[in-house]
Structure formats: C-alpha cells, structure tokens
DRENDO-1510 file (C-alpha; in Angstrom, 1 decimal, always signed):
<recs>
REC; n; res; u; v; w
REC; 1; MET; -40.2; -16.5; -35.3 .
REC; 2; ASN; -39.1; -17.8; -32.4 .
REC; 3; ARG; -39.2; -21.7; -32.3 .
REC; 4; ARG; -37.9; -21.9; -28.9 .
REC; 5; ARG; -41.7; -20.1; -27.6 .
REC; 6; VAL; -44.0; -21.8; -29.6 .
REC; 7; LEU; -42.3; -25.4; -28.4 .
REC; 8; THR; -42.2; -24.5; -25.6 .
REC; 9; ALA; -46.0; -23.2; -25.7 .
REC; 10; PHE; -47.2; -26.6; -27.0 .
REC; 11; ALA; -45.3; -28.5; -24.6 .
REC; 12; VAL; -47.5; -26.5; -21.8 .
REC; 13; LEU; -50.7; -26.7; -23.5 .
REC; 14; ALA; -49.8; -30.8; -24.6 .
REC; 15; ALA; -49.5; -31.5; -21.1 .
REC; 16; LEU; -52.4; -29.8; -20.2 .
REC; 17; ALA; -54.7; -31.7; -22.9 .
REC; 18; GLY; -53.2; -34.8; -22.2 .
REC; 19; CYS; -54.0; -34.6; -18.4 .
REC; 20; SER; -57.9; -33.2; -19.1 .
REC; 21; SER; -58.9; -36.2; -16.7 .
REC; 22; ASP; -56.5; -36.2; -14.1 .
REC; 23; PRO; -57.7; -34.5; -10.7 .
REC; 24; GLY; -54.9; -32.5; -10.2 .
REC; 25; THR; -55.6; -30.6; -13.3 .
REC; 26; ARG; -59.4; -29.7; -13.2 .
REC; 27; ALA; -58.3; -26.4; -11.7 .
REC; 28; LEU; -56.7; -25.6; -15.3 .
REC; 29; LEU; -60.1; -26.7; -16.8 .
REC; 30; THR; -62.2; -24.4; -15.1 .
REC; 31; GLY; -60.1; -21.3; -15.9 .
REC; 32; ALA; -57.5; -21.0; -12.6 .
REC; 33; LEU; -55.4; -19.8; -14.8 .
REC; 34; PRO; -56.1; -16.7; -16.7 .
REC; 35; LEU; -55.1; -14.8; -20.2 .
REC; 36; ARG; -54.7; -11.5; -18.0 .
REC; 37; ALA; -55.2; -10.9; -14.5 .
REC; 38; ARG; -56.7; -13.5; -12.1 .
REC; 39; ALA; -60.3; -13.0; -12.0 .
REC; 40; ALA; -61.9; -13.0; -8.4 .
REC; 41; ASP; -65.1; -15.2; -9.9 .
REC; 42; PRO; -65.1; -16.8; -13.5 .
REC; 43; ASN; -67.0; -14.6; -16.0 .
REC; 44; PRO; -70.7; -15.9; -16.0 .
REC; 45; GLU; -70.9; -17.1; -19.3 .
REC; 46; PHE; -67.3; -18.8; -19.1 .
REC; 47; ALA; -69.2; -20.8; -15.8 .
REC; 48; ALA; -72.2; -21.5; -17.6 .
REC; 49; ALA; -70.0; -22.6; -20.7 .
REC; 50; GLU; -68.2; -25.0; -18.4 .
REC; 51; ARG; -71.0; -26.3; -16.5 .
REC; 52; ALA; -72.8; -27.4; -19.6 .
REC; 53; GLY; -69.1; -28.8; -20.7 .
REC; 54; ALA; -69.0; -26.9; -23.6 .
REC; 55; PRO; -65.5; -27.9; -26.5 .
REC; 56; ALA; -62.6; -26.3; -24.8 .
REC; 57; LEU; -59.6; -25.1; -26.2 .
REC; 58; ALA; -56.1; -24.4; -24.7 .
REC; 59; ALA; -54.4; -21.1; -25.1 .
REC; 60; ALA; -51.5; -19.9; -24.5 .
REC; 61; VAL; -49.3; -16.0; -24.8 .
REC; 62; GLU; -46.0; -17.5; -26.1 .
REC; 63; SER; -44.5; -14.3; -24.6 .
REC; 64; ARG; -45.5; -14.8; -21.5 .
REC; 65; PRO; -45.4; -18.4; -20.8 .
REC; 66; GLU; -47.8; -18.0; -17.8 .
REC; 67; ALA; -50.4; -16.4; -19.5 .
REC; 68; ILE; -52.4; -19.8; -20.0 .
REC; 69; ALA; -55.7; -20.4; -20.3 .
REC; 70; VAL; -58.7; -22.4; -21.2 .
REC; 71; LEU; -61.3; -21.2; -22.9 .
REC; 72; ARG; -64.9; -22.7; -23.7 .
REC; 73; ARG; -67.0; -22.3; -26.7 .
REC; 74; GLN; -69.4; -19.3; -25.9 .
REC; 75; THR; -71.3; -19.2; -29.4 .
REC; 76; VAL; -71.4; -19.9; -33.1 .
REC; 77; SER; -72.6; -17.3; -35.3 .
REC; 78; GLU; -74.5; -17.7; -37.8 .
REC; 79; PRO; -74.5; -17.9; -41.1 .
REC; 80; ASP; -70.8; -17.0; -40.9 .
REC; 81; GLY; -70.0; -20.1; -38.5 .
REC; 82; VAL; -67.9; -18.0; -36.5 .
REC; 83; GLU; -67.5; -19.9; -33.3 .
REC; 84; THR; -66.3; -17.4; -30.0 .
REC; 85; MET; -64.2; -18.4; -27.7 .
REC; 86; ILE; -64.7; -17.2; -23.5 .
REC; 87; ALA; -61.6; -17.2; -21.1 .
REC; 88; ALA; -62.7; -17.5; -17.0 .
REC; 89; ASP; -61.6; -13.6; -17.0 .
REC; 90; GLY; -63.5; -12.6; -20.2 .
REC; 91; ALA; -61.1; -12.5; -22.6 .
REC; 92; GLN; -62.1; -13.9; -25.8 .
REC; 93; LEU; -60.8; -15.5; -29.1 .
REC; 94; MET; -63.0; -15.4; -32.1 .
REC; 95; PHE; -62.4; -18.2; -34.8 .
REC; 96; GLN; -63.8; -19.1; -38.1 .
REC; 97; GLY; -63.0; -23.1; -39.4 .
REC; 98; GLY; -60.1; -23.0; -36.9 .
REC; 99; VAL; -58.1; -19.8; -38.2 .
REC; 100; LEU; -58.1; -16.5; -35.8 .
REC; 101; VAL; -60.4; -13.6; -36.8 .
REC; 102; GLY; -61.0; -11.5; -33.6 .
REC; 103; SER; -60.3; -10.8; -29.7 .
REC; 104; ARG; -61.2; -9.5; -26.8 .
REC; 105; GLY; -60.0; -8.3; -23.9 .
REC; 106; PHE; -55.8; -8.1; -24.7 .
REC; 107; GLY; -55.2; -4.5; -25.2 .
REC; 108; ALA; -55.0; -4.4; -29.0 .
REC; 109; ASP; -57.3; -6.7; -30.3 .
REC; 110; VAL; -57.9; -8.3; -33.6 .
REC; 111; MET; -60.9; -6.2; -34.5 .
REC; 112; ALA; -62.0; -8.6; -37.3 .
REC; 113; ALA; -60.0; -10.1; -40.2 .
REC; 114; GLU; -61.0; -11.6; -43.4 .
REC; 115; VAL; -58.9; -15.2; -43.4 .
REC; 116; ALA; -61.0; -17.1; -46.3 .
REC; 117; GLN; -58.5; -17.6; -48.6 .
REC; 118; SER; -56.0; -18.7; -46.4 .
REC; 119; ALA; -58.0; -20.8; -43.9 .
REC; 120; ALA; -59.9; -22.9; -47.8 .
REC; 121; LEU; -56.1; -23.6; -48.7 .
REC; 122; VAL; -55.4; -24.8; -44.7 .
REC; 123; GLN; -58.2; -26.8; -44.2 .
REC; 124; ARG; -57.8; -28.9; -48.3 .
REC; 125; LEU; -53.7; -29.0; -47.0 .
REC; 126; SER; -53.1; -27.6; -50.3 .
REC; 127; ALA; -50.3; -25.2; -51.2 .
REC; 128; GLY; -50.8; -22.2; -52.6 .
REC; 129; THR; -51.1; -18.0; -51.6 .
REC; 130; SER; -53.6; -16.3; -50.0 .
REC; 131; THR; -54.5; -12.3; -48.8 .
REC; 132; ARG; -55.5; -11.7; -45.8 .
REC; 133; LEU; -56.6; -8.5; -44.1 .
REC; 134; MET; -56.5; -7.5; -40.3 .
REC; 135; THR; -58.2; -5.0; -38.4 .
REC; 136; LEU; -55.9; -4.0; -35.6 .
REC; 137; ILE; -56.2; -1.6; -32.3 .
REC; 138; ASP; -53.0; +0.4; -32.9 .
REC; 139; GLY; -50.9; +2.4; -30.6 .
REC; 140; ASN; -53.3; +5.6; -30.6 .
REC; 141; ASP; -56.2; +3.2; -30.1 .
REC; 142; HIS; -57.1; +3.9; -33.6 .
REC; 143; ALA; -58.7; +0.6; -35.4 .
REC; 144; VAL; -56.2; +0.3; -38.7 .
REC; 145; THR; -56.9; -2.2; -41.4 .
REC; 146; ARG; -53.6; -3.8; -43.4 .
REC; 147; ALA; -53.4; -6.3; -46.1 .
REC; 148; PHE; -51.3; -9.3; -45.6 .
REC; 149; ARG; -49.9; -11.6; -48.7 .
REC; 150; CYS; -49.4; -14.9; -47.4 .
REC; 151; GLN; -47.6; -18.6; -48.6 .
REC; 152; ILE; -49.9; -21.2; -47.8 .
REC; 153; THR; -47.3; -24.6; -47.7 .
REC; 154; PRO; -48.4; -28.2; -46.2 .
REC; 155; GLY; -45.5; -29.6; -44.6 .
REC; 156; GLU; -45.2; -33.5; -42.4 .
REC; 157; THR; -47.8; -35.6; -40.6 .
REC; 158; GLU; -47.7; -35.8; -37.2 .
REC; 159; THR; -49.9; -37.5; -34.5 .
REC; 160; LEU; -50.8; -35.0; -31.6 .
REC; 161; ARG; -51.6; -37.4; -28.3 .
REC; 162; ILE; -54.7; -35.4; -26.6 .
REC; 163; GLY; -56.5; -37.5; -23.9 .
REC; 164; ALA; -56.5; -40.7; -24.7 .
REC; 165; ARG; -56.8; -40.3; -28.3 .
REC; 166; ALA; -54.5; -40.4; -31.1 .
REC; 167; VAL; -54.7; -37.6; -33.6 .
REC; 168; PRO; -53.5; -37.5; -37.1 .
REC; 169; THR; -52.6; -34.8; -38.1 .
REC; 170; ARG; -50.3; -32.9; -41.2 .
REC; 171; THR; -48.9; -29.4; -40.1 .
REC; 172; VAL; -49.2; -26.4; -42.3 .
REC; 173; THR; -47.2; -23.3; -42.6 .
REC; 174; GLU; -49.1; -20.0; -43.2 .
REC; 175; ALA; -46.1; -17.5; -44.0 .
REC; 176; CYS; -47.4; -13.3; -44.2 .
REC; 177; ARG; -45.7; -10.3; -44.9 .
REC; 178; GLY; -47.6; -6.9; -45.3 .
REC; 179; PRO; -46.2; -3.1; -44.4 .
REC; 180; LEU; -47.2; -3.6; -40.6 .
REC; 181; ALA; -45.3; -7.1; -40.4 .
REC; 182; ARG; -44.0; -9.9; -41.0 .
REC; 183; PHE; -45.2; -13.1; -39.1 .
REC; 184; TYR; -45.6; -17.1; -39.6 .
REC; 185; ASN; -48.9; -19.4; -38.7 .
REC; 186; PHE; -48.8; -23.0; -37.8 .
REC; 187; TYR; -51.7; -25.2; -37.9 .
REC; 188; TRP; -52.5; -28.9; -37.3 .
REC; 189; VAL; -54.4; -30.0; -39.2 .
REC; 190; VAL; -57.0; -33.4; -39.6 .
REC; 191; PRO; -56.9; -34.8; -43.7 .
REC; 192; GLU; -59.9; -36.5; -42.7 .
REC; 193; THR; -62.4; -33.7; -41.9 .
REC; 194; GLY; -59.8; -30.4; -42.5 .
REC; 195; GLU; -60.2; -29.2; -38.9 .
REC; 196; ILE; -57.3; -27.2; -36.7 .
REC; 197; VAL; -56.3; -29.0; -33.4 .
REC; 198; GLN; -53.3; -27.1; -32.9 .
REC; 199; SER; -51.9; -23.7; -33.8 .
REC; 200; SER; -49.9; -20.9; -33.2 .
REC; 201; GLN; -51.5; -17.5; -34.7 .
REC; 202; TRP; -50.4; -14.1; -34.8 .
REC; 203; THR; -53.0; -11.6; -32.8 .
REC; 204; GLY; -50.9; -8.5; -33.8 .
REC; 205; PRO; -47.8; -6.6; -32.5 .
REC; 206; LEU; -48.7; -6.2; -29.0 .
REC; 207; THR; -49.8; -9.8; -28.0 .
REC; 208; GLY; -47.7; -11.5; -30.7 .
REC; 209; LYS; -48.4; -15.0; -31.2 .
REC; 210; ILE; -51.1; -17.3; -29.2 .
REC; 211; SER; -50.2; -21.1; -29.2 .
REC; 212; LEU; -54.0; -23.0; -29.3 .
REC; 213; ARG; -54.7; -26.6; -28.7 .
REC; 214; ARG; -57.8; -28.3; -28.7 .
REC; 215; ILE; -58.7; -30.1; -25.5 .
REC; 216; ASP; -61.4; -32.6; -27.3 .
REC; 217; PRO; -61.4; -31.9; -30.9 .
REC; 218; ALA; -64.1; -34.8; -31.1 .
REC; 219; ARG; -66.5; -33.4; -29.0 .
REC; 220; ARG; -69.5; -30.8; -30.3 .
</recs>
C-alpha cells in the first residue's frame, strides 16, 4: 500500500469537507472537479440531487490526485439499503453500510460485491476474518468474480474535523488477499452509530483505491 498517496488524498478531502461553507469552494461542492473528463454541463440527476441538498461525499482517486469530485446521494434501494452516489459527470459509486459494492463510469468497474461479513465486523469495530466476493470487469471486458479472504483489525481513535464539527472515530483496517490482488481498505467509524465517515477502498486493479469522506455525516 502507498501510504503517501492515501495521506495526500485525505488532505485534499479534509480541506474540501472543512471548507464547505466558504464561497471560494462552492464550485467544488457543485461538482466542478469531476472524477473523469470535465463535463460541459452537470448530469441532470446530479443537478437535481444538488438542488435538493442531498447528502454529499467527497472522493479522490489515490493514483490520480487531480481526479477529485463531490458526489451526491442519488438513490437508496430497498430492502438492501444500497446507496448510490452520483458525480457531476455521471460517474457513480454504490455503498452498503458505507462499504463499496459497485462503481459505474470508471472503465473497469466493480459490477457487484458481497461484503456483508466485512461490513458487519467494521461497523461493530470487531476483529475477525471475512470473505468478500467482487465481480470486476477485466481487460477483455468480461465480468469475473473473485473471492478475497480478509482480516478485520480495529485500530486507534481519531477525531476528524468535518466543517464545524469534530467527529470522534475509530480506525479499522481490512487486509484482503485473493488470486487477483492483495489490498488494504481503511475505515474511520463513529463508535456510537457504526457509520463510516471516511474510508480508503479498493475498486479493482485499474482504478485502484479511492479515498472517500462524508461532507456532512450527520445529515440524512
């Protein structure tokens, strides 16, 4: 894992989340910096979510610090509670309990993921072993499903500054290995609620890891 990339991405996201009320950063919060190529006009569904003040998430591709965006909540599906977040250029990330289960618009996407075991341990701040399944698009544009064995380890406490709020969290590491890759995911979890307010999560061999930070973790 490249710890410098993780820290650089989080420094950018922290500045973005911490300055959300400053007029000089409003362009960022309306998706002026897309994850992919700059869009001439925001995606209509993103624009609608932005106008409605939907919960927001700042995201940065760790291998490309310039690839940063704000995503807004588009939908929450029932009964599985999968939350779909959309960027101004139409790129999407899907989460279940704060753990990434899908992506669209990145070229080699996560088509689906089964992360229930990992998510349960992370949210409970419990140590243990889990199995996660990830269906990824390979270099031949085929969907392939791979299993990863993961070790969940709670770590130290850390207070994040998001806007005017100090958010107490505890860090959790998910160390995974399988036939396709070995990777580490990091989560910052609010102990009282199990909410993941910041994370660094693997999205496959091509895109690599994305750093994520809730802009307003208390808002629903």
